[in-house]
C-alpha positions in Angstrom: -41.6 8.8 10.6 -37.9 9.7 10.7 -35.7 7.6 8.4 -33.6 5.2 10.4 -29.9 6.0 10.7 -27.8 3.0 9.7 -24.1 2.1 9.5 -22.3 -0.9 8.0 -19.1 -1.1 10.1 -19.8 -4.5 11.8 -16.5 -4.7 13.6 -17.1 -4.0 17.3 -15.9 -7.5 18.3 -12.4 -7.1 16.8 -9.6 -6.1 19.2 -6.8 -6.4 16.7 -7.0 -4.2 13.5 -5.2 -6.8 11.4 -8.0 -9.3 12.1 -10.6 -6.7 11.0 -8.5 -5.7 7.9 -8.3 -9.4 6.9 -12.1 -9.7 7.1 -12.7 -6.5 5.1 -10.0 -7.2 2.5 -11.4 -10.7 1.8 -14.8 -9.1 1.4 -13.3 -6.5 -1.0 -11.7 -9.2 -3.1 -15.1 -10.9 -3.5 -17.1 -7.8 -4.1 -15.0 -5.2 -5.9 -14.8 -5.4 -9.7 -11.1 -4.4 -10.0 -8.0 -3.9 -7.9 -9.2 -4.5 -4.4 -5.5 -4.3 -3.5 -5.1 -0.8 -4.8 -4.2 1.8 -2.2 -3.2 5.4 -2.1 0.3 5.9 -0.8 1.1 9.3 0.6 4.8 10.3 1.3 6.6 13.5 2.0 10.1 14.8 1.4 12.5 16.2 3.9 10.8 19.6 3.6 7.4 18.1 4.3 6.1 18.5 0.8 3.6 15.7 0.2 2.8 13.5 -2.8 0.4 10.7 -3.4 -0.1 7.9 -5.9 -1.8 4.5 -6.2 0.3 1.3 -5.5 -0.7 -2.3 -4.9 -0.7 -4.1 -1.6 1.5 -7.2 -1.9 1.2 -8.6 1.6 0.2 -7.8 5.1 0.6 -9.4 8.6 0.9 -8.1 12.1 4.3 -6.6 11.2 2.7 -4.3 8.6 1.6 -3.6 5.0 4.0 -4.4 2.1 4.4 -2.8 -1.3 7.2 -2.8 -3.9 8.8 -0.1 -6.0 12.0 1.4 -7.4 14.0 2.7 -4.5 15.2 5.6 -6.7 11.7 6.7 -7.7 10.1 9.8 -6.2 8.3 7.8 -3.6 11.4 5.7 -2.8 13.5 8.9 -2.5 11.0 10.6 -0.3 10.8 7.5 2.0 14.6 7.7 2.3 14.3 11.3 3.5 11.2 10.8 5.6 10.2 7.3 6.6 6.7 8.2 7.7 3.9 7.5 5.2 0.1 6.9 5.0 -2.1 4.4 3.1 -5.7 4.7 2.1 -8.0 1.9 0.7 -11.3 2.9 -0.8 -13.7 0.0 -1.6 -16.6 1.7 -3.5 -19.1 -1.2 -3.5 -18.6 -1.9 0.2 -18.7 1.8 1.0 -15.7 1.4 3.2 -12.3 3.1 3.6 -9.2 2.1 5.7 -6.6 4.7 6.6 -3.2 3.6 7.8 -0.3 5.6 9.1 3.2 4.9 10.4 6.9 4.6 9.6 8.3 2.4 6.8 11.2 0.2 6.6 12.7 -1.8 3.7 11.8 -5.4 3.6 14.8 -7.7 3.8 16.6 -8.7 0.6 15.4 -12.4 0.7 11.8 -11.2 0.8 12.3 -8.8 -2.1 14.1 -11.5 -4.0 11.3 -14.0 -3.5 8.6 -11.6 -4.6 10.6 -10.4 -7.6 11.0 -14.0 -8.8 7.2 -14.5 -8.6 6.6 -11.7 -11.1 6.0 -12.1 -14.8 9.2 -12.0 -16.8 8.0 -8.9 -18.6 7.6 -7.1 -15.3 11.0 -8.2 -14.2 12.5 -6.8 -17.4 10.5 -3.6 -16.8 12.1 -3.1 -13.4 15.5 -3.0 -15.0 14.4 -0.9 -18.0 12.4 1.8 -16.3 14.5 4.6 -14.8 11.4 5.4 -12.7 10.3 9.0 -12.2 13.2 10.3 -14.5 12.4 12.3 -17.7 12.5 10.7 -21.1 12.3 12.2 -24.6 9.7 9.8 -25.8 8.3 6.2 -25.6 11.2 5.0 -27.7 13.6 5.6 -24.8 11.7 3.0 -22.7 11.2 0.6 -25.6 15.0 0.7 -26.4 15.9 -0.1 -22.8 13.4 -2.9 -22.7 15.0 -4.4 -25.8 18.5 -4.0 -24.3 17.7 -5.8 -21.1 15.6 -8.5 -22.9 18.7 -9.2 -24.9 21.0 -9.0 -21.9 19.2 -11.7 -19.9 18.2 -13.8 -22.9 16.4 -17.0 -21.6 18.2 -16.9 -18.3 17.0 -15.9 -14.9 16.4 -12.2 -14.4 17.9 -11.1 -11.0 16.3 -8.5 -8.9 18.0 -5.0 -9.4 19.6 -3.5 -6.4 17.5 -0.4 -6.9 14.2 -2.3 -6.6 12.5 -3.9 -3.6 9.8 -3.7 -0.9 8.8 -1.3 1.8 6.8 -2.3 4.9 4.6 0.3 6.5 4.5 -0.5 10.2 1.3 1.1 11.4 0.8 3.0 14.6 -2.7 4.3 13.6 -5.4 2.4 11.6 -8.9 3.8 11.0 -11.8 1.9 9.6 -14.5 4.0 8.0 -17.9 2.8 6.9 -20.7 4.8 5.1 -23.7 5.9 7.1 -27.0 7.6 6.2 -27.1 11.4 6.4 -23.3 11.4 6.3 -23.3 10.0 9.9 -20.5 7.6 9.1 -19.0 5.0 11.4 -15.4 5.5 12.3 -13.3 3.3 14.5 -9.7 4.2 15.3 -6.9 1.8 16.5 -3.7 3.4 17.9 -0.7 1.6 19.4 -0.5 1.6 23.1 2.4 3.1 25.1 4.2 -0.2 25.2 3.8 -0.8 21.4 2.5 -4.3 22.0 -1.3 -3.7 21.8 -4.0 -1.4 20.5 -6.3 1.3 21.9 -9.7 1.4 20.3 -11.8 4.6 20.0 -15.0 5.6 18.2 -14.7 8.9 16.3 -17.4 11.4 15.4 -18.0 11.4 11.6 
């Protein structure tokens, strides 16, 4: 008897990708051992040269997916040159991936301020101390700057640096991938409709 071909996508009833993402993300937070909010962020510079790194998802809603960074870092600089980016979640235990593409915009200052004040004080100091993506001669360079900003702010409130804040990726393409036997995976693609108000749904060959 031939082995049965199976998939685990379980999302045919969802017409809105954000509803499905919410279901999958809650399952990931319950099942994955560490960092269910970790996602690969791919960006490209003005010449189209790509780079990728892991960042953490800090919020999502029908407007998009939010992460925070130093605006003067490599990713921040690239997003200033080329606003389009891609995200990829991989949840190993669930055997699922989500791929997201679209343009990015900076979140408003009030939203960045609110998130910054929710961070641990050490992380707030670190946002001031780290000249992210720039060369340093050794670890002492960073430790010295941490000490300087720790002394500067003392026991008072640490304000958000102007060079630090959030980006929101506004998706025009979201793909949900689920493991299948014999590498016959299940893929469901959501793309924005022509009016930009709804979603078109397609099944893709694995």
